[in-house]
Residue frames as qw, qx, qy, qz and C-alpha x, y, z in Angstrom:
[[0.763, 0.493, -0.156, 0.388, -3.64, 19.73, 11.07],
 [0.024, -0.789, 0.376, -0.485, -2.30, 22.01, 13.73],
 [0.797, -0.463, 0.328, -0.209, -2.50, 19.16, 16.24],
 [0.946, 0.217, 0.061, 0.233, -0.53, 16.95, 13.84],
 [0.425, 0.717, -0.249, 0.493, 2.11, 19.72, 13.49],
 [0.372, -0.725, 0.419, -0.401, 2.52, 20.07, 17.26],
 [0.931, -0.256, 0.253, -0.057, 2.76, 16.36, 17.71],
 [0.834, 0.418, -0.079, 0.352, 5.54, 16.06, 15.11],
 [0.096, 0.795, -0.292, 0.524, 7.32, 19.19, 16.53],
 [0.643, -0.605, 0.338, -0.326, 7.02, 17.72, 20.11],
 [0.983, -0.007, 0.122, 0.134, 8.55, 14.33, 19.06],
 [0.658, 0.571, -0.148, 0.468, 11.44, 16.06, 17.31],
 [0.078, -0.774, 0.323, -0.539, 12.31, 18.37, 20.16],
 [0.722, -0.515, 0.334, -0.319, 11.93, 15.70, 22.86],
 [0.913, 0.279, -0.292, 0.056, 14.19, 13.10, 21.18],
 [0.759, -0.578, 0.154, 0.259, 17.03, 11.80, 23.23],
 [0.024, 0.815, -0.453, -0.361, 20.59, 12.81, 22.24],
 [0.794, 0.432, -0.350, -0.244, 21.80, 10.88, 19.26],
 [0.437, -0.573, 0.691, -0.056, 25.11, 9.30, 20.30],
 [0.525, 0.294, -0.760, -0.247, 26.15, 5.74, 19.32],
 [0.321, -0.215, 0.814, -0.434, 24.71, 3.99, 22.40],
 [0.695, 0.183, 0.569, -0.400, 22.66, 0.81, 21.97],
 [0.586, 0.542, -0.432, -0.419, 23.94, -0.06, 18.50],
 [0.609, -0.281, 0.736, -0.094, 23.83, -3.83, 19.25],
 [0.171, 0.229, -0.803, -0.523, 23.01, -4.74, 15.60],
 [0.431, 0.272, 0.780, -0.364, 19.47, -5.99, 16.32],
 [0.205, 0.275, 0.766, 0.543, 17.60, -6.93, 13.19],
 [0.284, 0.150, 0.069, -0.944, 14.98, -4.47, 11.89],
 [0.460, -0.086, -0.724, -0.506, 12.76, -7.42, 10.85],
 [0.094, 0.119, 0.798, -0.584, 11.04, -7.56, 14.18],
 [0.036, 0.498, 0.796, 0.341, 7.33, -8.30, 13.26],
 [0.116, -0.816, -0.441, 0.356, 5.92, -5.36, 15.24],
 [0.156, -0.588, 0.231, 0.759, 8.50, -2.96, 13.77],
 [0.161, 0.108, 0.758, 0.623, 7.72, -4.28, 10.25],
 [0.019, 0.686, 0.719, 0.105, 4.01, -3.69, 10.75],
 [0.131, -0.821, -0.160, 0.531, 4.69, -0.07, 12.02],
 [0.210, -0.388, 0.493, 0.750, 6.88, 0.60, 9.04],
 [0.125, 0.341, 0.817, 0.447, 4.24, -0.91, 6.61],
 [0.024, -0.801, -0.558, 0.213, 1.54, 1.30, 8.25],
 [0.172, -0.717, 0.093, 0.669, 3.76, 4.36, 7.83],
 [0.226, -0.136, 0.689, 0.675, 4.72, 3.40, 4.25],
 [0.133, 0.544, 0.790, 0.250, 1.12, 2.94, 3.25],
 [0.069, -0.874, -0.352, 0.328, 0.10, 6.29, 4.78],
 [0.225, -0.589, 0.298, 0.717, 2.96, 8.14, 3.14],
 [0.204, 0.059, 0.754, 0.622, 2.20, 6.69, -0.25],
 [0.079, 0.708, 0.699, 0.062, -1.39, 7.60, 0.04],
 [0.147, -0.831, -0.092, 0.529, -0.44, 11.14, 0.91],
 [0.281, -0.353, 0.550, 0.703, 1.90, 11.18, -1.99],
 [0.177, 0.417, 0.818, 0.354, -0.88, 9.98, -4.34],
 [0.026, 0.854, 0.503, -0.134, -3.25, 12.64, -3.23],
 [0.166, -0.724, 0.179, 0.645, -0.53, 15.39, -3.59],
 [0.278, -0.097, 0.725, 0.623, 0.08, 14.07, -7.10],
 [0.141, 0.615, 0.760, 0.154, -3.66, 14.34, -7.81],
 [0.178, 0.282, 0.071, 0.940, -3.40, 18.06, -7.05],
 [0.443, -0.657, -0.398, -0.462, -6.25, 18.30, -4.58],
 [0.055, 0.494, -0.523, 0.693, -5.42, 20.08, -1.38],
 [0.677, -0.366, 0.230, -0.596, -8.34, 18.98, 0.90],
 [0.986, -0.041, -0.148, -0.068, -7.83, 15.14, 0.33],
 [0.605, 0.455, -0.443, 0.480, -4.10, 15.71, 0.70],
 [0.231, -0.562, 0.418, -0.675, -4.44, 17.38, 4.04],
 [0.870, -0.265, 0.147, -0.389, -6.52, 14.55, 5.33],
 [0.945, 0.195, -0.217, 0.147, -4.01, 11.98, 4.02],
 [0.346, 0.540, -0.467, 0.609, -1.05, 13.95, 5.41],
 [0.487, -0.527, 0.367, -0.591, -2.72, 13.93, 8.84],
 [0.984, -0.098, 0.033, -0.147, -3.02, 10.21, 8.69],
 [0.726, 0.450, -0.338, 0.396, 0.65, 9.99, 7.60],
 [0.032, -0.638, 0.448, -0.625, 1.57, 12.09, 10.60],
 [0.771, -0.398, 0.231, -0.440, -0.38, 9.87, 12.93],
 [0.988, 0.104, -0.100, 0.062, 1.20, 6.67, 11.62],
 [0.597, 0.486, -0.373, 0.518, 4.63, 8.08, 11.76],
 [0.320, -0.644, 0.355, -0.597, 4.21, 9.44, 15.25],
 [0.927, -0.273, 0.141, -0.215, 3.39, 5.95, 16.44],
 [0.900, 0.298, -0.139, 0.287, 6.45, 4.55, 14.59],
 [0.302, 0.679, -0.315, 0.590, 8.88, 7.33, 15.64],
 [0.477, -0.664, 0.306, -0.488, 8.00, 7.27, 19.27],
 [0.933, -0.248, 0.222, -0.139, 8.56, 3.54, 19.55],
 [0.934, 0.142, 0.176, 0.275, 11.32, 2.77, 17.10],
 [0.251, 0.929, -0.218, 0.159, 13.50, 5.79, 16.72],
 [0.280, -0.704, 0.630, -0.171, 15.88, 4.32, 19.31],
 [0.990, 0.049, -0.001, -0.132, 15.78, 0.79, 17.93],
 [0.525, -0.618, 0.535, 0.236, 19.13, -0.94, 18.71],
 [0.833, 0.532, 0.144, 0.048, 20.46, -1.24, 15.19],
 [0.627, -0.298, 0.304, 0.653, 23.90, -1.19, 13.61],
 [0.375, 0.675, 0.449, 0.450, 22.48, 1.05, 10.98],
 [0.363, -0.288, -0.209, 0.861, 24.25, 4.36, 11.71],
 [0.083, -0.137, -0.296, -0.942, 21.83, 6.25, 9.53],
 [0.221, -0.496, -0.838, -0.056, 18.75, 4.91, 11.25],
 [0.189, -0.692, -0.456, 0.527, 18.18, 7.77, 13.70],
 [0.042, -0.375, 0.214, 0.901, 19.19, 10.52, 11.25],
 [0.128, -0.213, -0.758, -0.603, 16.70, 9.05, 8.72],
 [0.217, -0.597, -0.762, 0.129, 14.00, 8.93, 11.32],
 [0.180, -0.613, -0.239, 0.732, 14.64, 12.56, 12.11],
 [0.020, -0.163, 0.471, 0.867, 14.77, 13.60, 8.41],
 [0.148, -0.405, -0.828, -0.358, 11.45, 11.97, 7.87],
 [0.227, -0.666, -0.586, 0.403, 10.14, 13.78, 10.82],
 [0.107, -0.475, 0.095, 0.869, 11.34, 17.11, 9.48],
 [0.007, -0.076, -0.719, -0.691, 9.92, 16.36, 6.06],
 [0.195, -0.580, -0.786, -0.091, 6.48, 15.69, 7.50],
 [0.199, -0.687, -0.329, 0.616, 6.62, 18.86, 9.69],
 [0.063, -0.352, 0.295, 0.886, 7.57, 20.94, 6.70],
 [0.063, -0.276, -0.809, -0.514, 4.83, 19.36, 4.61],
 [0.175, -0.685, -0.668, 0.234, 2.29, 20.30, 7.27],
 [0.149, -0.600, -0.082, 0.782, 3.59, 23.89, 7.30],
 [0.067, -0.124, 0.576, 0.805, 3.41, 24.07, 3.56],
 [0.144, -0.435, -0.812, -0.362, -0.11, 22.68, 3.33],
 [0.351, -0.811, -0.378, -0.275, -1.59, 24.61, 6.28],
 [0.306, 0.762, 0.345, -0.454, -1.43, 27.52, 6.62],
 [0.219, -0.424, 0.526, 0.704, 0.98, 27.76, 3.65],
 [0.688, 0.540, 0.354, -0.332, -1.62, 26.27, 1.18],
 [0.262, 0.712, -0.559, -0.334, 1.26, 25.35, -1.12],
 [0.957, 0.027, 0.241, -0.157, 0.56, 21.91, -2.45],
 [0.772, 0.536, -0.302, 0.159, 3.56, 21.70, -4.84],
 [0.021, 0.665, -0.586, 0.462, 5.97, 22.63, -1.95],
 [0.713, -0.305, 0.479, -0.412, 4.20, 20.11, 0.34],
 [0.964, 0.243, -0.001, -0.106, 4.54, 17.39, -2.22],
 [0.476, 0.623, -0.542, 0.302, 8.28, 17.86, -2.40],
 [0.262, -0.504, 0.654, -0.499, 8.38, 17.20, 1.37],
 [0.861, -0.044, 0.367, -0.349, 6.15, 14.15, 1.31],
 [0.804, 0.525, -0.278, 0.004, 8.22, 12.86, -1.63],
 [0.178, 0.633, -0.653, 0.376, 11.34, 13.25, 0.44],
 [0.583, -0.329, 0.578, -0.466, 9.77, 11.33, 3.32],
 [0.951, 0.202, 0.108, -0.210, 8.78, 8.41, 1.06],
 [0.700, 0.572, -0.402, 0.144, 12.18, 8.27, -0.43],
 [0.052, -0.569, 0.687, -0.449, 13.98, 8.27, 2.93],
 [0.742, -0.190, 0.504, -0.399, 11.67, 5.63, 4.36],
 [0.912, 0.379, -0.062, -0.141, 12.10, 3.55, 1.25],
 [0.434, 0.630, -0.579, 0.282, 15.92, 3.80, 1.47],
 [0.304, -0.484, 0.683, -0.455, 15.90, 2.86, 5.12],
 [0.888, 0.042, 0.291, -0.354, 13.69, -0.18, 4.53],
 [0.835, 0.502, -0.224, 0.010, 15.75, -1.35, 1.60],
 [0.187, 0.670, -0.631, 0.342, 19.06, -0.80, 3.47],
 [0.376, -0.321, 0.726, -0.477, 17.78, -2.94, 6.36],
 [0.165, 0.004, -0.951, -0.262, 16.08, -5.60, 4.33],
 [0.280, 0.344, 0.672, -0.593, 12.57, -4.70, 5.61],
 [0.345, 0.153, -0.463, -0.802, 10.86, -5.28, 2.29],
 [0.458, 0.124, 0.818, -0.326, 9.17, -8.61, 3.08],
 [0.337, 0.217, -0.492, -0.773, 8.14, -8.88, -0.56],
 [0.332, -0.191, -0.906, -0.178, 6.48, -12.35, -0.26],
 [0.065, -0.434, -0.700, 0.564, 4.65, -11.06, 2.86],
 [0.247, 0.448, 0.067, -0.857, 3.38, -7.89, 1.07],
 [0.352, 0.077, -0.701, -0.616, 2.39, -9.94, -1.98],
 [0.241, -0.334, -0.907, 0.080, 0.39, -12.44, 0.34],
 [0.037, 0.480, 0.452, -0.751, -1.19, -9.38, 2.14],
 [0.277, 0.314, -0.289, -0.861, -2.20, -7.99, -1.25],
 [0.325, -0.084, -0.874, -0.352, -3.69, -11.29, -2.30],
 [0.144, -0.416, -0.799, 0.408, -5.72, -11.40, 0.98],
 [0.120, 0.435, 0.154, -0.879, -6.87, -7.83, 0.43],
 [0.315, 0.116, -0.591, -0.734, -7.94, -8.60, -3.12],
 [0.276, -0.252, -0.921, -0.112, -9.91, -11.61, -1.99],
 [0.081, -0.441, -0.621, 0.643, -11.55, -9.59, 0.78],
 [0.235, 0.393, -0.069, -0.886, -12.63, -6.80, -1.57],
 [0.318, 0.045, -0.786, -0.529, -13.80, -9.35, -4.11],
 [0.192, -0.346, -0.899, 0.187, -15.96, -11.04, -1.41],
 [0.066, 0.465, 0.387, -0.793, -17.42, -7.72, -0.32],
 [0.332, 0.302, -0.357, -0.819, -18.45, -6.84, -3.94],
 [0.279, -0.063, -0.909, -0.304, -19.77, -10.32, -4.52],
 [0.034, -0.386, -0.796, 0.466, -22.21, -9.78, -1.66],
 [0.271, 0.373, 0.090, -0.883, -24.00, -6.94, -3.31],
 [0.395, 0.334, 0.846, 0.126, -25.34, -9.20, -6.20],
 [0.142, 0.345, 0.503, 0.780, -25.94, -6.19, -8.45],
 [0.172, -0.796, -0.577, -0.056, -28.47, -4.63, -6.00],
 [0.034, 0.851, -0.088, 0.516, -28.44, -0.91, -5.00],
 [0.533, 0.065, -0.590, 0.603, -25.94, -0.27, -2.21],
 [0.444, -0.820, -0.353, -0.068, -27.06, 0.67, 1.22],
 [0.107, -0.898, 0.331, -0.269, -25.14, 3.10, 3.49],
 [0.755, -0.485, 0.442, -0.022, -23.85, -0.01, 5.42],
 [0.872, 0.346, 0.224, 0.264, -22.70, -1.51, 2.18],
 [0.374, 0.837, -0.148, 0.370, -20.72, 1.72, 1.31],
 [0.376, -0.806, 0.413, -0.196, -19.08, 1.75, 4.68],
 [0.876, -0.179, 0.441, 0.072, -18.11, -1.90, 4.42],
 [0.752, 0.559, 0.161, 0.310, -16.81, -1.38, 0.79],
 [0.106, 0.929, -0.232, 0.267, -14.84, 1.74, 1.67],
 [0.595, -0.636, 0.486, -0.070, -13.03, -0.23, 4.51],
 [0.884, 0.063, 0.433, 0.165, -12.34, -3.17, 2.29],
 [0.601, 0.741, 0.080, 0.288, -11.20, -0.98, -0.59],
 [0.114, -0.925, 0.317, -0.173, -8.90, 0.98, 1.70],
 [0.744, -0.421, 0.515, 0.059, -7.21, -2.14, 2.90],
 [0.814, 0.385, 0.341, 0.269, -6.65, -3.25, -0.64],
 [0.344, 0.900, -0.051, 0.264, -5.29, 0.14, -1.75],
 [0.377, -0.817, 0.432, -0.063, -2.83, 0.26, 1.24],
 [0.798, -0.208, 0.544, 0.152, -1.45, -3.23, 0.57],
 [0.720, 0.594, 0.248, 0.259, -1.24, -2.55, -3.15],
 [0.107, 0.948, -0.216, 0.205, 0.87, 0.67, -2.38],
 [0.543, -0.655, 0.526, 0.020, 3.25, -1.14, -0.13],
 [0.844, 0.074, 0.491, 0.202, 3.74, -4.05, -2.59],
 [0.581, 0.760, 0.153, 0.247, 4.22, -1.80, -5.75],
 [0.080, -0.929, 0.355, -0.061, 6.77, 0.42, -3.87],
 [0.682, -0.403, 0.594, 0.139, 8.87, -2.70, -3.09],
 [0.782, 0.329, 0.473, 0.239, 8.55, -4.02, -6.66],
 [0.450, 0.833, 0.090, 0.308, 9.55, -0.67, -8.19],
 [0.115, -0.938, 0.284, -0.161, 11.71, 1.37, -5.84],
 [0.529, -0.552, 0.643, 0.037, 13.81, -1.53, -4.53],
 [0.634, 0.421, -0.560, -0.329, 13.35, -3.66, -7.74],
 [0.610, -0.362, 0.635, -0.307, 12.84, -6.57, -5.44],
 [0.922, 0.257, 0.265, -0.121, 12.18, -8.91, -8.37],
 [0.497, -0.434, 0.541, 0.522, 15.50, -8.03, -9.99],
 [0.623, 0.675, 0.395, -0.026, 13.93, -6.97, -13.29],
 [0.536, 0.124, 0.323, 0.770, 15.96, -5.74, -16.26],
 [0.010, 0.266, 0.077, -0.961, 15.64, -2.08, -17.18],
 [0.300, -0.081, -0.544, -0.780, 13.15, -2.69, -19.87],
 [0.428, -0.395, -0.812, -0.051, 11.01, -5.04, -17.68],
 [0.257, -0.421, -0.502, 0.710, 11.10, -2.54, -14.78],
 [0.127, 0.174, -0.143, -0.966, 9.94, 0.34, -17.03],
 [0.393, -0.218, -0.705, -0.548, 7.14, -1.77, -18.44],
 [0.383, -0.480, -0.745, 0.261, 6.01, -2.68, -14.86],
 [0.123, -0.290, -0.255, 0.914, 6.19, 0.99, -13.94],
 [0.284, -0.007, -0.399, -0.872, 3.92, 1.94, -16.89],
 [0.449, -0.331, -0.793, -0.247, 1.54, -0.90, -16.02],
 [0.326, -0.439, -0.644, 0.535, 1.22, 0.29, -12.37],
 [0.073, 0.151, -0.043, -0.985, 0.50, 3.87, -13.62],
 [0.418, -0.139, -0.580, -0.685, -2.37, 2.49, -15.61],
 [0.469, -0.388, -0.780, 0.145, -3.58, 0.41, -12.51],
 [0.183, -0.277, -0.395, 0.857, -3.33, 3.54, -10.45],
 [0.286, -0.016, -0.255, -0.923, -5.78, 5.27, -12.78],
 [0.536, -0.260, -0.707, -0.381, -8.15, 2.39, -12.52],
 [0.417, -0.329, -0.708, 0.466, -7.94, 2.37, -8.76],
 [0.020, 0.178, 0.178, -0.968, -8.63, 6.07, -8.62],
 [0.408, -0.115, -0.459, -0.781, -11.66, 5.50, -10.85],
 [0.524, -0.346, -0.778, -0.015, -13.04, 2.86, -8.55],
 [0.286, -0.305, -0.508, 0.754, -12.46, 5.26, -5.58],
 [0.180, 0.033, -0.132, -0.974, -14.36, 7.99, -7.41],
 [0.510, -0.270, -0.682, -0.449, -17.30, 5.65, -7.99],
 [0.437, -0.344, -0.727, 0.403, -17.39, 5.11, -4.12],
 [0.014, -0.116, -0.186, 0.976, -18.26, 8.83, -3.86],
 [0.593, 0.175, 0.000, -0.786, -21.54, 8.14, -5.57],
 [0.332, -0.166, 0.928, 0.043, -21.90, 4.41, -5.39],
 [0.745, 0.335, -0.153, -0.556, -23.54, 2.65, -8.38],
 [0.777, -0.243, 0.578, -0.048, -23.32, -1.17, -8.22],
 [0.837, 0.484, 0.238, 0.096, -23.15, -1.92, -11.97],
 [0.361, 0.862, -0.268, 0.233, -20.53, 0.71, -12.71],
 [0.416, -0.711, 0.545, -0.157, -18.57, -0.26, -9.60],
 [0.877, -0.024, 0.477, 0.056, -18.47, -4.05, -10.60],
 [0.740, 0.643, 0.088, 0.176, -17.48, -3.13, -14.12],
 [0.151, 0.878, -0.392, 0.229, -14.62, -0.76, -13.09],
 [0.580, -0.571, 0.561, -0.150, -13.43, -3.17, -10.34],
 [0.933, 0.144, 0.323, 0.075, -13.27, -6.20, -12.66],
 [0.605, 0.750, -0.117, 0.241, -10.94, -4.31, -14.97],
 [0.131, -0.799, 0.512, -0.287, -8.59, -3.30, -12.14],
 [0.814, -0.296, 0.471, -0.167, -8.80, -6.81, -10.63],
 [0.924, 0.352, 0.136, 0.065, -7.89, -8.49, -13.81],
 [0.403, 0.820, -0.282, 0.294, -4.93, -6.27, -14.42],
 [0.331, -0.703, 0.555, -0.297, -3.47, -6.78, -10.99],
 [0.909, -0.110, 0.381, -0.129, -4.00, -10.50, -11.04],
 [0.824, 0.531, -0.018, 0.196, -2.12, -10.72, -14.34],
 [0.146, 0.802, -0.467, 0.342, 0.78, -8.52, -12.93],
 [0.562, -0.561, 0.536, -0.287, 1.04, -10.64, -9.77],
 [0.956, 0.078, 0.281, -0.025, 0.93, -13.88, -11.64],
 [0.641, 0.690, -0.183, 0.281, 3.68, -12.65, -14.00],
 [0.051, -0.780, 0.493, -0.382, 5.85, -11.46, -11.09],
 [0.800, -0.355, 0.440, -0.201, 5.38, -14.70, -9.13],
 [0.932, 0.348, 0.062, 0.084, 6.72, -16.56, -12.16],
 [0.372, 0.780, -0.360, 0.352, 9.92, -14.61, -11.79],
 [0.370, -0.611, 0.590, -0.376, 10.59, -15.92, -8.28],
 [0.376, 0.152, -0.914, -0.007, 11.74, -19.55, -7.54],
 [0.745, -0.343, -0.046, -0.571, 8.83, -21.48, -6.10],
 [0.282, -0.374, 0.848, -0.248, 9.44, -24.12, -3.36],
 [0.277, -0.045, -0.937, -0.207, 8.39, -27.72, -3.80],
 [0.582, -0.113, 0.325, -0.736, 4.76, -28.35, -2.79],
 [0.354, 0.026, 0.929, -0.106, 2.76, -31.45, -2.37],
 [0.092, -0.304, -0.760, -0.567, 0.14, -32.74, -4.86],
 [0.219, -0.651, -0.702, 0.186, -2.43, -32.02, -2.05],
 [0.148, -0.591, -0.114, 0.784, -1.33, -28.45, -1.68],
 [0.047, -0.092, 0.580, 0.808, -1.42, -28.00, -5.44],
 [0.151, -0.469, -0.815, -0.304, -4.96, -29.38, -5.61],
 [0.211, -0.687, -0.526, 0.454, -6.06, -27.13, -2.67],
 [0.126, -0.403, 0.141, 0.896, -4.86, -23.98, -4.63],
 [0.038, -0.152, -0.690, -0.707, -7.37, -24.74, -7.41],
 [0.010, -0.601, -0.744, 0.293, -10.40, -24.00, -5.22],
 [0.152, 0.578, 0.381, 0.705, -12.52, -21.28, -6.54],
 [0.083, -0.274, -0.418, 0.862, -13.45, -17.95, -4.99],
 [0.293, 0.701, 0.573, -0.308, -16.75, -16.02, -5.34],
 [0.426, 0.429, 0.414, 0.680, -17.28, -14.22, -8.53],
 [0.110, 0.147, -0.039, 0.982, -18.34, -10.55, -8.88],
 [0.246, 0.363, 0.625, -0.646, -22.03, -11.03, -7.75],
 [0.537, 0.416, -0.096, -0.727, -23.55, -10.85, -11.18],
 [0.680, 0.005, 0.731, -0.054, -24.72, -14.33, -12.08],
 [0.702, 0.474, 0.527, 0.069, -24.31, -15.68, -15.52],
 [0.436, 0.849, 0.040, 0.297, -22.32, -12.76, -16.97],
 [0.662, -0.437, -0.030, 0.608, -18.90, -11.46, -16.52],
 [0.119, 0.886, 0.004, -0.447, -19.29, -8.09, -18.41],
 [0.591, 0.760, -0.224, -0.150, -17.86, -9.37, -21.61],
 [0.276, -0.603, 0.742, 0.097, -14.96, -11.51, -20.32],
 [0.628, 0.312, -0.631, -0.332, -14.14, -14.31, -22.70],
 [0.220, 0.092, -0.932, 0.273, -14.07, -16.61, -19.62],
 [0.503, -0.152, 0.259, -0.810, -17.59, -15.93, -18.70],
 [0.903, -0.027, -0.143, -0.404, -19.38, -19.02, -17.51],
 [0.765, 0.182, -0.565, 0.251, -16.22, -20.88, -16.55],
 [0.693, -0.696, -0.151, 0.112, -15.27, -21.48, -12.93],
 [0.259, 0.814, -0.386, 0.348, -12.41, -19.21, -11.99],
 [0.722, -0.073, -0.489, 0.485, -9.51, -20.38, -9.77],
 [0.403, -0.779, -0.233, 0.420, -8.74, -18.45, -6.65],
 [0.194, 0.973, -0.092, -0.082, -7.32, -14.94, -7.31],
 [0.278, 0.695, -0.647, 0.145, -3.81, -16.08, -6.65],
 [0.828, -0.132, -0.526, 0.142, -2.34, -19.33, -5.18],
 [0.588, -0.807, 0.048, 0.020, -1.45, -18.96, -1.50],
 [0.370, 0.725, -0.535, 0.228, 2.22, -18.17, -1.07],
 [0.939, -0.297, -0.157, 0.076, 4.27, -20.74, 0.65],
 [0.017, -0.862, 0.468, -0.194, 7.41, -20.31, 2.70]]
């Protein structure tokens, strides 16, 4: 954590004078910039979740990763030529919030105070992204769909057998990719209300995501002491909730016209959960499932 603190402090002190030079109005939707902001957002949200869980050790680890992702983004994009006059001050505010969070967590050991700082960083970055149109909602939904499929394929490969250390490593990586993409998507859906939901719909979605977060945390806890049957059961519940949420949200967005061939291609099936002949009580057991979600089209 001390190295992360020094890194953030060095970046802050060594920043060029603010000024108004280079404000050519270049879009913030550059693909590499968006990827850097996505990586920072995912790391921030993970640190925020660990702080909310009230466990200092996991929070410190998550905060360290958040510092690393932000250092990469800050060093490369703080001077991005944008017409957004708050861009640089937001970058510096996030820098300060992360530095304060580090100081509160270690040696301060003050988790509530550190959470205030990481909450501030999340809020500022969310505002910057929203203001500059860097939400890429369809892209984040597509990424989440891909991560869901990847995790589903990983779990299907276990076929109910005991997990080996290699299985656990692969599963942890796959689950981490899913959780990061889920965090970025739900932030856009809630904080920026990218689907334009009414107050009641937005509150219902917020409550549903809280429930899903509990399920995701449960799956994560199973990974600490892996047990294949329990893992599959917990994952199925989370998966079905998220698929239902995404299907409902996609119905609220206008869909472009597609060919009959493309529609037929979307009905291809994906592997099930790796337990043949049974779906843990699902009423659809024994029926061929369509793919998790249709591929998004642009």
